[in-house]
VMD Tcl script that draws the C-alpha trace (Angstrom):
set ca {
  {95.33 -21.26 31.58}
  {92.61 -18.63 31.92}
  {93.26 -15.16 33.37}
  {91.28 -16.10 36.49}
  {93.80 -18.86 37.25}
  {96.82 -16.56 37.43}
  {98.97 -16.72 40.58}
  {102.23 -15.03 41.51}
  {104.24 -18.10 40.45}
  {102.82 -17.73 36.92}
  {105.41 -15.00 36.36}
  {108.54 -16.88 37.39}
  {110.09 -16.43 33.93}
  {109.76 -12.61 34.13}
  {112.72 -10.34 35.03}
  {112.75 -9.21 38.70}
  {110.97 -5.86 38.47}
  {108.44 -7.15 35.93}
  {107.68 -10.11 38.18}
  {107.11 -7.80 41.14}
  {104.88 -5.51 39.05}
  {102.72 -8.40 37.82}
  {102.38 -9.86 41.32}
  {101.44 -6.49 42.80}
  {98.67 -5.98 40.25}
  {97.54 -9.61 40.14}
  {93.92 -8.95 41.24}
  {93.19 -6.68 38.28}
  {95.10 -8.88 35.81}
  {92.83 -11.81 36.70}
  {89.78 -9.77 35.60}
  {91.01 -8.90 32.10}
  {89.84 -10.80 28.99}
  {92.25 -13.01 27.07}
  {92.01 -10.81 23.97}
  {93.51 -7.95 25.99}
  {95.61 -9.32 28.86}
  {98.60 -10.76 26.90}
  {98.96 -7.44 25.08}
  {99.34 -5.75 28.46}
  {101.71 -8.46 29.68}
  {103.88 -7.87 26.61}
  {104.61 -4.45 28.13}
  {104.90 -5.76 31.69}
  {107.47 -8.45 30.81}
  {109.79 -5.76 29.39}
  {109.41 -3.45 32.42}
  {113.03 -3.89 33.57}
  {114.30 -2.50 30.25}
  {111.88 0.37 29.79}
  {112.76 4.06 30.00}
  {111.37 6.05 32.95}
  {108.69 7.65 30.74}
  {107.53 4.20 29.58}
  {107.44 2.87 33.12}
  {105.36 5.84 34.21}
  {102.86 5.25 31.41}
  {102.53 1.56 32.25}
  {102.14 2.32 35.96}
  {99.42 4.85 35.11}
  {97.62 2.32 32.92}
  {97.53 -0.27 35.71}
  {96.30 2.37 38.16}
  {93.61 3.35 35.65}
  {92.36 -0.25 35.43}
  {92.48 -0.71 39.20}
  {90.34 2.37 39.79}
  {87.29 0.58 38.30}
  {84.89 -1.55 40.26}
  {84.57 -5.13 38.89}
  {81.38 -4.13 37.09}
  {82.94 -0.99 35.61}
  {86.03 -2.93 34.50}
  {83.85 -5.55 32.80}
  {82.08 -2.75 30.92}
  {85.44 -1.17 29.96}
  {86.66 -4.51 28.60}
  {83.37 -5.64 27.06}
  {84.43 -5.12 23.41}
  {87.59 -7.16 23.96}
  {85.71 -9.88 25.85}
  {83.24 -10.27 22.96}
  {85.99 -11.22 20.50}
  {85.96 -14.94 19.63}
  {89.31 -16.67 20.09}
  {90.34 -20.09 18.79}
  {91.24 -23.01 21.11}
  {94.76 -22.84 19.66}
  {95.15 -19.27 20.91}
  {93.65 -20.07 24.29}
  {96.11 -22.94 24.77}
  {99.22 -20.88 24.02}
  {101.60 -20.01 26.84}
  {100.45 -16.40 26.68}
  {101.91 -15.58 30.11}
  {105.54 -16.44 29.32}
  {105.40 -15.54 25.62}
  {102.91 -12.67 25.22}
  {104.66 -11.38 22.08}
  {104.07 -14.69 20.26}
  {100.43 -14.62 21.37}
  {100.11 -11.06 20.02}
  {101.42 -12.07 16.59}
  {99.07 -15.05 16.37}
  {96.16 -12.99 17.66}
  {96.67 -10.52 14.82}
  {96.59 -13.31 12.23}
  {93.48 -14.81 13.87}
  {91.64 -11.48 13.89}
  {92.32 -10.95 10.19}
  {91.32 -14.51 9.30}
  {88.04 -14.28 11.24}
  {87.18 -10.72 10.09}
  {87.33 -9.37 13.64}
  {90.20 -6.95 13.12}
  {87.89 -3.93 12.72}
  {86.14 -4.72 15.98}
  {89.49 -5.09 17.73}
  {90.76 -1.82 16.26}
  {87.63 0.04 17.39}
  {87.93 -1.43 20.90}
  {91.60 -0.43 21.06}
  {91.02 3.13 19.88}
  {88.21 3.63 22.39}
  {90.32 2.19 25.20}
  {93.35 4.38 24.45}
  {91.14 7.46 24.11}
  {89.55 6.86 27.51}
  {92.91 6.05 29.09}
  {94.48 9.28 27.79}
  {91.48 11.32 28.92}
  {91.90 9.97 32.46}
  {95.60 10.89 32.71}
  {96.49 13.79 34.96}
  {98.25 16.66 33.18}
  {101.79 17.39 34.34}
  {104.23 20.24 33.83}
  {107.60 19.65 32.21}
  {110.56 21.24 34.00}
  {111.49 22.96 30.72}
  {109.90 23.02 27.24}
  {111.20 20.33 24.91}
  {113.88 21.23 22.37}
  {114.72 19.17 19.29}
  {117.65 20.01 17.02}
  {118.49 18.41 13.66}
  {121.71 18.84 11.67}
  {121.56 17.94 7.99}
  {123.89 18.02 5.00}
  {127.32 17.26 6.44}
  {129.81 16.99 3.58}
  {127.69 18.87 1.02}
  {129.60 21.84 -0.39}
  {127.01 23.23 -2.79}
  {123.29 22.60 -2.78}
  {120.44 23.41 -5.17}
  {117.83 21.32 -3.36}
  {115.18 23.50 -1.62}
  {115.69 22.69 2.04}
  {113.06 22.70 4.81}
  {110.20 23.13 2.35}
  {107.74 21.23 4.56}
  {108.88 23.01 7.71}
  {108.96 26.61 6.47}
  {105.18 27.21 6.77}
  {105.46 26.36 10.49}
  {108.30 28.67 11.55}
  {110.96 31.18 10.55}
  {113.44 30.36 7.79}
  {116.87 31.98 8.26}
  {119.10 32.43 5.21}
  {122.01 34.45 6.62}
  {123.23 32.36 9.55}
  {126.86 32.52 10.64}
  {127.86 28.81 10.85}
  {131.08 29.38 12.84}
  {131.44 26.81 15.64}
  {127.85 25.77 15.00}
  {128.14 22.14 15.99}
  {130.02 23.03 19.17}
  {127.37 25.63 20.09}
  {124.60 23.08 19.74}
  {126.43 20.54 21.90}
  {127.05 23.20 24.56}
  {123.32 23.91 24.66}
  {122.60 20.19 24.95}
  {125.11 19.80 27.77}
  {123.88 22.86 29.62}
  {120.27 21.66 29.55}
  {121.34 18.17 30.65}
  {123.27 19.55 33.63}
  {120.42 21.89 34.61}
  {117.73 19.20 34.34}
  {119.66 15.97 35.05}
  {116.91 13.38 34.64}
  {117.76 9.87 33.36}
  {117.38 9.56 29.58}
  {116.01 13.11 29.33}
  {118.72 14.42 26.97}
  {119.93 12.62 23.83}
  {122.58 12.97 21.14}
  {122.28 10.75 18.04}
  {124.99 10.86 15.37}
  {125.32 9.26 11.94}
  {129.06 8.68 12.36}
  {130.79 8.53 15.75}
  {129.52 10.83 18.49}
  {132.09 13.15 19.98}
  {132.43 13.86 23.72}
  {129.23 15.07 25.37}
  {128.12 15.71 28.93}
  {127.86 12.57 31.06}
  {124.18 13.40 31.67}
  {123.53 13.00 27.91}
  {122.53 9.66 26.43}
  {124.67 9.28 23.32}
  {124.35 6.71 20.53}
  {125.86 6.65 17.06}
  {125.88 4.62 13.88}
  {129.67 4.46 13.83}
  {130.04 3.26 17.41}
  {127.75 0.33 16.57}
  {129.85 -0.81 13.59}
  {130.85 -4.19 15.11}
  {127.29 -4.85 16.29}
  {125.78 -3.91 12.93}
  {128.24 -6.00 10.95}
  {127.69 -9.00 13.21}
  {123.93 -8.68 12.80}
  {124.18 -8.34 9.01}
  {126.31 -11.51 8.91}
  {123.58 -13.37 10.81}
  {120.95 -11.97 8.44}
  {122.96 -13.15 5.43}
  {123.12 -16.68 6.78}
  {119.36 -16.81 7.29}
  {118.61 -15.30 3.88}
  {121.10 -17.59 2.11}
  {120.40 -21.07 0.71}
  {119.00 -23.34 3.40}
  {118.83 -20.51 5.93}
  {115.07 -20.43 6.32}
  {114.16 -17.19 4.54}
  {112.16 -14.11 5.63}
  {109.91 -15.79 8.22}
  {112.86 -17.33 10.06}
  {114.68 -14.00 9.85}
  {111.74 -12.17 11.40}
  {111.59 -14.61 14.30}
  {115.35 -14.44 14.83}
  {115.34 -10.63 14.95}
  {112.38 -10.54 17.34}
  {114.17 -12.85 19.79}
  {117.63 -11.28 19.55}
  {119.27 -10.51 22.91}
  {122.01 -7.91 23.55}
  {124.66 -10.49 24.48}
  {124.15 -12.22 21.11}
  {125.35 -9.04 19.42}
  {128.31 -8.41 21.70}
  {126.74 -6.08 24.28}
  {127.59 -6.49 27.95}
  {124.16 -7.42 29.33}
  {125.10 -6.13 32.80}
  {126.15 -2.66 31.59}
  {123.36 -0.17 30.80}
  {120.79 -2.90 30.06}
  {118.05 -0.38 29.20}
  {120.21 1.35 26.59}
  {121.58 -1.95 25.25}
  {118.07 -3.31 24.72}
  {117.06 -0.06 23.05}
  {119.97 -0.21 20.60}
  {119.21 -3.84 19.78}
  {115.61 -2.87 19.05}
  {116.81 -0.11 16.71}
  {118.80 -2.61 14.66}
  {116.31 -5.49 14.72}
  {113.00 -3.64 14.35}
  {114.03 -0.87 11.95}
  {114.23 -1.49 8.21}
  {117.63 -0.37 6.89}
  {118.99 0.81 10.24}
  {121.73 -1.81 9.93}
  {122.90 -0.45 6.57}
  {122.15 3.26 6.13}
  {123.29 5.93 8.59}
  {120.43 8.28 7.65}
  {117.86 5.58 8.32}
  {119.56 4.78 11.61}
  {119.47 8.42 12.77}
  {115.87 8.97 11.69}
  {114.59 5.76 13.32}
  {116.65 6.31 16.48}
  {115.27 9.83 16.89}
  {111.74 8.58 16.32}
  {112.05 5.81 18.88}
  {113.84 8.00 21.44}
  {111.05 10.59 21.21}
  {108.31 7.96 21.35}
  {109.75 5.89 24.18}
  {112.03 8.10 26.31}
  {110.15 11.37 25.64}
  {113.31 13.47 26.16}
  {113.48 17.14 27.06}
  {116.34 17.67 24.59}
  {117.27 15.72 21.49}
  {120.03 16.51 18.97}
  {120.14 14.34 15.85}
  {122.98 14.72 13.37}
  {122.60 13.24 9.89}
  {125.83 12.42 8.05}
  {126.59 11.00 4.56}
  {125.23 7.50 4.03}
  {126.57 4.90 1.63}
  {125.38 5.04 -1.96}
  {122.02 3.42 -2.61}
  {122.00 -0.28 -3.42}
  {119.18 -2.77 -3.31}
  {118.61 -4.51 0.03}
  {119.46 -7.81 -1.65}
  {122.83 -6.44 -2.84}
  {123.61 -5.01 0.58}
  {122.73 -8.20 2.42}
  {124.68 -10.27 -0.11}
  {127.77 -8.16 0.58}
  {128.93 -8.49 -3.01}
  {130.20 -4.91 -3.20}
  {132.75 -4.34 -0.44}
  {133.59 -0.79 -1.55}
  {131.70 1.88 0.40}
  {130.77 4.92 -1.68}
  {129.31 7.82 0.30}
  {126.44 9.85 -1.10}
  {126.34 13.20 0.72}
  {123.77 14.76 -1.62}
  {121.40 11.82 -1.35}
  {121.83 11.86 2.42}
  {120.89 15.55 2.48}
  {117.53 14.79 0.87}
  {116.99 11.90 3.28}
  {117.86 14.15 6.22}
  {115.59 16.95 5.07}
  {112.63 14.57 5.19}
  {113.97 13.09 8.44}
  {113.93 16.55 10.03}
  {110.28 16.96 9.06}
  {109.40 13.58 10.57}
  {111.26 14.45 13.75}
  {109.19 17.62 14.14}
  {106.00 15.58 13.62}
  {107.07 13.05 16.24}
  {107.91 15.81 18.70}
  {104.39 17.23 18.24}
  {102.91 13.96 19.49}
  {104.42 14.37 22.96}
  {102.89 16.09 25.99}
  {103.74 19.79 26.11}
  {104.10 20.06 22.32}
  {102.39 23.45 22.32}
  {105.44 24.90 24.12}
  {108.18 22.85 22.43}
  {110.83 24.29 20.11}
  {112.49 22.86 17.02}
  {115.61 23.88 15.09}
  {117.01 22.38 11.89}
  {120.32 23.56 10.42}
  {122.16 22.89 7.16}
  {125.46 22.08 8.87}
  {128.34 24.36 7.91}
  {126.05 26.64 5.90}
  {123.81 29.66 6.40}
  {120.35 28.02 6.22}
  {118.23 27.09 9.23}
  {114.60 26.86 10.31}
  {113.23 27.55 13.80}
  {109.75 26.57 14.97}
  {108.59 27.96 18.31}
  {105.36 29.22 19.83}
  {107.05 32.60 20.36}
  {107.93 33.04 16.66}
  {105.69 33.81 13.66}
  {104.85 31.09 11.16}
  {105.71 31.04 7.47}
  {108.19 33.93 7.61}
  {111.79 34.49 6.49}
  {114.70 36.41 7.95}
  {117.71 37.49 5.89}
  {119.43 39.38 8.73}
  {122.78 38.20 9.99}
  {122.58 35.96 13.06}
  {124.72 33.29 14.73}
  {123.66 29.95 16.19}
  {123.86 31.19 19.77}
  {121.33 33.92 18.99}
  {119.22 31.47 17.03}
  {119.09 29.09 19.99}
  {118.05 31.94 22.24}
  {115.19 32.74 19.88}
  {114.17 29.09 19.77}
  {114.07 28.65 23.54}
  {112.64 32.03 24.59}
}
mol new
graphics top color blue
foreach p $ca { graphics top sphere $p radius 0.5 }
foreach p [lrange $ca 0 end-1] q [lrange $ca 1 end] { graphics top cylinder $p $q radius 0.2 }
display resetview
């Protein structure tokens, strides 16, 4: 099938809202080249399970394409249309399986030395798309909070080294009721600005009670799901199981119900959690990796107003082969190693927050849980400074959000 031959019935395998979206925008979809259209359909087919921020971005992209005249759209897509595709690619069922088409397109572009041309076309397209977006005001500046070092009594590792040049380092913080204070701030913001998936709490063990307006996920709560997935991975990686390529395909096609989720309950969140465990490397086995990847994906996809990520001790390092083999059933926690992981994870979380709209007004706080060290980054505070004055977390949060 060619893009020009698309009709509404072409999307019968799509979920309800995705099917409606594709049918509504059918005229513009018919005008897109084959080197581009399946990549867009890969986003459309998942529309029912996208966060509000993702839906808004996809809606804006379709509106952007529809604003062109046919001649202007042809010019916009010219670099993609000039790419040479193989008959094998053209004959794929790219409508019903756009993800498979995308994988094979990547291999084809590398094999035919067209990957640089595709990359240039993609960068230019995204640049022009972003330039055409209308700016919008957030109801409140974003706030990200990271807790590191749970379970570490004494520490000689220099914390927040990469973050200190960007904010104020506090060395005399009163840690009393610190975790509770942070959760109160999270809950208060969620109740004041109650937008779906706008406020998140991610924990490396089991998340405690939070406001019902907060989206909460944790490594510990997913224990049965993680263990079931690791068992499936072991079978595939074992003798006669098929090996890495089969494993990759299995993970890419995994559905929530296959891992024990109720597909009818919170389908958006269920799909998100499945993606964390099937797309992330080590998220099934290390709590620190799970928290870092979850925070990254929540920021990238949901674009929350508030995010609290709490790193906790992970199991002692073993090779991936040993972990997948399950030879050592004894879990040994490594709080000090987790602290170093979390320190770098906090830095990455700040970077990811900076990529979101409104980053110039956003605030960031990282705290060595139970101890007196913290770092605050805010447009209202000086950079690369230190404070040794006594302060509690409530006052620190006020500074961060002023």
